[in-house]
Steps between C-alpha positions, in 0.01 A plus 500: 500500500775758493642596163868571463621811324747425224747769609594300810606183317838418353577265211223608264557200270313296762203738524157471352226764496122461491354831371135604514273803487256517786292702742644588842274232652640223279852631557446480877370143471779379270807693619401641838584862414194620309656742251279400209578584140806324357595257777727197518628207701866405471645159578851360517519149354749400770244549778203258503292721730524792257403271210205372706380857570523589130311180411227593749476852355477353148224260609301777673517721193394216269205432735403867456493457122850622410675338202874431508741577217873511441651828371513358144123440505489125568214394725587335834268249665709422811743694711857445378765585761764496223333789314675834522168682479132408490249770412151461639231659281199622698155380400303728271206677656216583271172672525 
């Protein structure tokens, strides 16, 4: 899967962003670029393939234990391509 950087897209009212904190390994798996830290996947609602890639990223992160929330704090159970932003909260690691 190849993530799209948001600076290359026009018409931002059609864009959605899936944000997540991660290791470089998870970043490589989800986005293909492996930067780690604060990473994201951007989709344009007008392009089904981009929505599909964002949905797949969402599903992979949920499978890894991430929880999804909207910026206002509401919990999200399923990927919503109409959302402007979905924030994925990484699972807590304890010892």
